[in-house]
C-alpha atoms as one frame of an Amber mdcrd trajectory, in Angstrom:
protein
  -8.053  16.044   2.297 -10.898  15.454  -0.439 -13.336  12.416   0.063 -11.790
  10.983  -3.149  -8.338  10.581  -1.447  -9.607   9.648   1.725 -11.442   6.794
  -0.409  -8.226   6.146  -2.604  -6.210   5.673   1.201  -8.899   3.636   2.550
  -8.821   1.170  -0.552  -4.969   0.999  -0.210  -5.456   0.180   3.445  -7.987
  -2.163   2.953  -5.639  -4.411   0.097  -2.590  -4.087   2.568  -4.381  -5.057
   5.620  -5.876  -8.341   3.323  -2.578  -9.302   2.487  -0.421  -8.957   5.477
  -3.839 -10.764   7.286  -3.755  -7.893   9.952  -6.816  -5.934  11.453  -6.878
  -1.917  10.204  -6.847  -0.901  13.531  -3.383  -2.782  13.802  -1.787  -0.873
  11.133  -0.647   3.010  11.043   0.593   5.157   8.236   4.191   4.568   9.531
   3.828   0.953  11.188   6.361  -0.949   8.862   5.235  -3.553   7.168   8.281
  -5.677   7.602   9.580  -4.905  11.038   5.942  -4.406  12.265   3.704  -6.822
  10.699   6.255  -9.505   9.963   5.587  -9.230   6.008   7.967 -10.715   3.575
   8.873 -10.136   0.133   6.236 -12.095  -1.527   3.451 -10.253   0.272   4.773
  -6.998  -1.125   4.920  -8.139  -4.377   0.916  -9.294  -3.625   0.576  -5.549
  -2.446   1.923  -4.211  -5.663  -0.008  -6.333  -7.998  -3.433  -5.874  -6.263
  -2.528  -2.166  -6.433  -1.720  -2.180 -10.024  -4.903  -4.053 -10.648  -7.220
  -1.684  -8.246  -5.927   1.663  -9.845  -4.935   0.349 -13.247  -1.520   1.718
 -12.854   1.834   0.055 -13.461   4.243   0.465 -10.217   7.970  -0.767 -11.519
   9.388  -3.298  -8.749  11.926  -1.032  -8.128   9.390   1.056  -5.850   9.380
  -2.128  -3.749  12.284  -0.575  -1.991  10.067   2.843  -1.138   6.729   0.959
   0.086   7.807   0.370   3.634   4.503   1.550   5.216   1.013   2.894   4.240
   2.356   6.490   4.013   4.913   5.842   1.334   2.505   3.243  -0.761   0.112
   6.170  -0.755   2.607   8.475  -2.021   3.981   5.803  -4.622   0.463   5.306
  -6.069  -0.410   9.073  -6.061   2.880   9.527  -7.908   2.446   7.202 -10.592
  -1.332   7.827 -11.068  -0.865  11.390 -11.369  -3.717  12.221  -8.118
């Protein structure tokens, strides 16, 4: 992966960890936000809004169903931003 990709993924992870109030070492790319980290729908919307603001993109709320872990969030943001 390129440095830019790593930096974007780190920023996404930081946003998610901040909103879910968890330590970065407690989340993996495949740990599930709801099941493993007790995230609710309000937190999911907060994540979506923060990602939109940070990366200057618009994410349809229909994408929330896909955004269940870091790996899927990376993919959604990448798809929308065209990276």
